[in-house]
C-alpha positions in Angstrom: -72.6 98.2 -64.7 -75.4 100.6 -63.7 -77.4 97.7 -62.2 -74.7 96.7 -59.8 -74.0 100.3 -58.8 -77.7 101.0 -58.1 -78.2 97.7 -56.3 -75.0 98.3 -54.3 -76.5 101.6 -53.0 -79.7 99.8 -51.8 -77.7 97.0 -50.3 -75.6 99.4 -48.3 -78.7 101.1 -47.0 -80.2 97.7 -46.1 -77.0 96.6 -44.3 -76.9 99.9 -42.3 -80.5 99.6 -41.3 -80.1 95.9 -40.3 -77.0 96.7 -38.1 -78.8 99.7 -36.5 -81.9 97.6 -35.7 -79.7 94.8 -34.2 -77.7 97.3 -32.1 -80.9 99.0 -30.8 -82.4 95.6 -29.9 -79.3 94.5 -28.0 -79.1 97.9 -26.2 -82.8 97.8 -25.3 -82.7 94.2 -24.1 -79.3 94.5 -22.6 -77.9 91.6 -24.6 -74.1 91.3 -25.2 -74.1 87.9 -27.0 -76.5 85.1 -27.7 -76.4 82.0 -25.6 -74.9 78.8 -27.0 -78.2 77.2 -28.1 -79.3 80.4 -30.0 -75.8 80.7 -31.5 -75.9 77.1 -32.8 -79.3 77.7 -34.3 -78.2 80.9 -35.9 -75.2 79.2 -37.5 -77.5 76.6 -39.1 -79.9 79.2 -40.4 -77.1 81.5 -41.7 -75.1 78.7 -43.2 -76.8 79.2 -46.5 -76.4 82.9 -46.6 -73.8 83.0 -49.4 -76.1 81.0 -51.7 -79.1 83.1 -50.6 -77.2 86.2 -51.5 -76.1 84.8 -54.8 -79.7 83.7 -55.6 -81.0 87.2 -54.7 -78.5 89.0 -56.9 -78.9 86.6 -59.8 -82.7 86.9 -59.7 -82.7 90.7 -59.4 -80.2 91.0 -62.3 -82.3 88.8 -64.5 -85.5 90.6 -63.7 -83.8 94.0 -64.5 -82.6 92.6 -67.8 -86.0 91.3 -68.7 -87.7 94.6 -67.8 -85.2 96.5 -69.9 -85.8 94.2 -72.9 -89.5 94.5 -72.6 -89.3 98.3 -72.5 -87.3 98.4 -75.7 -89.4 95.8 -77.6 -92.6 96.9 -79.3 -95.8 95.9 -77.4 -97.4 92.8 -78.9 -94.3 92.1 -81.0 -91.9 90.7 -78.4 -93.1 87.2 -78.3 -90.7 84.6 -79.7 -91.0 80.9 -79.1 -87.8 79.1 -80.1 -88.2 75.8 -81.9 -85.5 73.9 -80.0 -86.0 70.9 -77.7 -82.4 71.4 -76.4 -83.4 74.7 -74.8 -86.1 73.0 -72.7 -83.7 70.2 -71.8 -81.0 72.6 -70.7 -83.5 74.7 -68.8 -84.7 71.7 -66.8 -81.2 70.4 -66.2 -80.1 73.8 -64.9 -83.0 74.0 -62.5 -82.2 70.5 -61.2 -78.5 71.4 -60.7 -79.4 74.6 -58.8 -81.6 72.5 -56.5 -78.9 69.9 -56.1 -76.4 72.6 -55.2 -78.7 73.8 -52.4 -78.8 70.3 -50.9 -75.1 69.8 -51.1 -74.3 73.2 -49.4 -76.7 72.4 -46.6 -74.3 69.9 -45.2 -71.0 70.8 -47.0 -68.8 73.8 -47.5 -67.8 75.5 -50.8 -64.6 73.5 -50.9 -66.4 70.1 -51.0 -65.5 68.2 -54.2 -69.2 67.6 -55.0 -70.0 71.2 -54.5 -67.2 72.3 -56.8 -68.2 69.7 -59.4 -71.8 70.8 -59.3 -70.9 74.4 -59.7 -68.7 73.6 -62.7 -71.5 71.6 -64.3 -73.9 74.5 -63.7 -71.6 76.8 -65.6 -71.2 74.2 -68.4 -74.9 73.8 -68.8 -75.5 77.5 -68.7 -72.9 78.1 -71.5 -74.5 75.4 -73.6 -77.9 76.9 -73.1 -76.7 80.4 -74.1 -75.0 78.9 -77.2 -78.2 77.1 -78.2 -80.2 80.3 -77.8 -77.7 82.2 -80.0 -77.9 79.4 -82.6 -81.7 79.4 -82.7 -81.8 83.2 -82.9 -79.3 83.3 -85.7 -81.3 80.6 -87.6 -84.9 81.4 -86.9 -84.4 85.1 -86.5 -82.0 85.7 -89.4 -84.4 88.0 -91.1 -84.8 90.2 -88.0 -83.2 93.5 -87.3 -79.9 92.8 -85.4 -80.8 95.1 -82.6 -84.3 93.6 -82.3 -82.7 90.1 -82.4 -80.3 90.9 -79.6 -83.2 92.2 -77.5 -85.2 89.0 -78.0 -82.2 86.9 -77.2 -81.5 88.9 -74.0 -85.2 88.5 -73.0 -85.1 84.8 -73.5 -81.9 84.4 -71.6 -83.3 86.5 -68.7 -86.5 84.5 -68.6 -84.5 81.2 -68.3 -82.3 82.7 -65.6 -85.3 83.8 -63.6 -86.8 80.3 -63.9 -83.5 78.7 -62.6 -83.2 81.3 -59.8 -86.8 80.7 -58.7 -86.2 77.0 -58.6 -83.2 77.5 -56.4 -85.0 79.9 -54.2 -87.8 77.5 -53.6 -85.3 74.8 -52.7 -83.6 77.2 -50.3 -86.9 77.9 -48.5 -87.7 74.3 -48.3 -84.4 73.2 -46.9 -84.4 75.9 -44.2 -88.0 75.2 -43.2 -86.9 73.0 -40.3 -84.6 75.6 -38.9 -87.4 78.2 -39.2 -89.6 75.9 -37.2 -87.0 75.6 -34.5 -86.7 79.4 -34.4 -90.5 79.7 -33.9 -90.2 77.6 -30.7 -87.8 80.0 -29.1 -89.0 82.7 -26.7 -90.0 86.0 -28.3 -86.8 87.7 -27.2 -84.6 85.1 -28.7 -86.7 84.9 -31.9 -86.2 88.5 -32.5 -82.5 88.3 -31.8 -82.0 85.5 -34.3 -84.1 87.2 -36.9 -82.1 90.5 -36.6 -78.7 88.7 -36.5 -79.7 86.6 -39.6 -80.8 89.7 -41.4 -77.4 91.4 -40.7 -75.5 88.3 -41.9 -77.5 88.1 -45.1 -77.4 91.8 -46.0 -73.7 91.8 -45.3 -73.2 88.8 -47.6 -75.2 90.5 -50.4 -73.2 93.7 -50.0 -69.8 91.9 -50.1 -70.8 89.9 -53.1 -71.9 93.0 -55.0 -68.7 94.7 -54.1 -66.8 91.8 -55.5 -68.9 91.7 -58.7 -68.4 95.5 -59.2 -64.6 95.0 -58.9 -64.7 92.2 -61.4 -66.7 94.4 -63.8 -64.2 97.2 -63.5 -61.3 94.8 -64.2 -63.1 93.5 -67.2 -63.5 97.0 -68.5 -59.8 97.8 -68.0 -58.8 94.5 -69.8 -60.7 95.5 -73.0 -58.0 96.3 -75.6 -58.0 99.8 -76.9 -56.1 100.1 -80.2 -57.2 103.7 -80.9 -54.2 106.1 -81.1 -54.1 109.8 -82.0 -52.1 110.0 -85.2 -52.6 113.7 -85.8 -54.6 116.2 -83.7 -57.4 118.1 -85.4 -56.7 121.8 -86.2 -59.5 124.3 -85.9 -59.8 126.1 -89.3 -59.8 129.9 -89.5 -62.3 130.0 -92.5 -65.0 127.7 -93.7 -63.9 124.9 -96.0 -67.1 125.2 -98.1 -68.4 126.9 -100.1 -65.4 128.3 -102.0 -66.9 131.4 -103.4 -64.1 132.4 -105.8 -63.9 128.9 -107.3 -67.6 128.7 -107.7 -67.8 132.1 -109.5 -64.9 131.1 -111.8 -66.5 127.8 -112.7 -69.9 129.4 -113.2 -68.3 132.0 -115.6 -66.5 129.4 -117.7 -69.6 127.2 -117.9 -71.7 130.2 -118.8 -69.3 131.1 -121.6 -69.2 127.6 -123.1 -73.0 127.3 -122.7 -73.6 130.6 -124.6 -71.3 129.7 -127.4 -72.7 126.2 -127.7 -76.3 127.5 -127.7 -75.4 130.0 -130.5 -73.9 127.2 -132.7 -76.8 125.0 -132.0 -79.4 127.6 -133.0 -77.4 128.4 -136.1 -77.4 124.7 -136.9 -81.2 124.4 -136.5 -81.8 127.6 -138.7 -83.1 126.4 -142.1 -83.5 129.9 -143.7 -82.2 130.5 -147.3 -80.1 133.6 -147.8 -77.8 133.0 -150.8 -77.8 131.2 -154.2 -75.5 128.7 -152.7 -78.2 127.9 -150.1 -80.7 127.2 -152.9 -78.3 124.9 -154.7 -77.3 123.1 -151.5 -80.7 122.7 -149.9 -83.0 122.4 -153.0 -80.6 121.1 -155.6 -82.0 123.5 -158.2 -80.2 125.5 -160.9 -79.7 129.2 -160.1 -79.9 131.8 -162.9 -79.0 134.8 -160.8 -79.9 137.0 -157.9 -82.7 139.6 -157.8 -81.6 142.5 -155.7 -83.9 144.2 -153.2 -84.5 147.6 -154.8 -86.2 149.0 -151.8 -83.0 148.6 -149.7 -80.7 149.8 -152.5 -79.3 153.2 -152.0 -78.9 155.4 -155.0 
């Protein structure tokens, strides 16, 4: 996604700067390769670089997700405390497993059965945690706007990921403290060499891991099924579809004619004036002896 692409640019810059700093130091100090003691110490210090890189990326991604959710949510209305003891249990279990993984990788490689089993358990607990968060949001937040609900769910998941990453990061610092102490006992020249070489190793690990994740993201996008097919291409019309002036005029004329005739009949129906002897007989039910002509209007 955008986060990986942006982070990848920064990681490449960090790697280039680290390599340039190391090369400059070697050139200035006329060092071709570290001695055996320094190399052994460097190997021990850099042995956890893959996990450090993974921790750095996970923490940065979770923080970016949390910041994005907070930007979208209204200030003062983005607090949601889920009523689920399982979430707390899974959160604590996940943090314990992350710390346990650090201890295992300190003395073992990625292919170690215990390391593989612990990573599998971490993924299992994380999946259960996310499922429980979804269940709670669908239950307690059923009356919320779906977009708002998704933002709150993303914020909660990001907060839990940050907590787990911080626990793992603290364990990493603690377990490498002895190696850091050994580095501090080296002469200043060797200390700087180890620091620069370790920095190159770590930034390279982060860059490679980001490249891998971007590749996985691209593959996931390509694997999304697209059932959309063009059945018939749109044709640009040469005249507006609406309004149809001729039809509107014809309809208006017909409606006007019917309205006029109907109004005339209605007014005639409402007219109660008496004009003939038959009207007197029909309306008043009285006998009629004859008609008296209007002499003023009679022409002689």
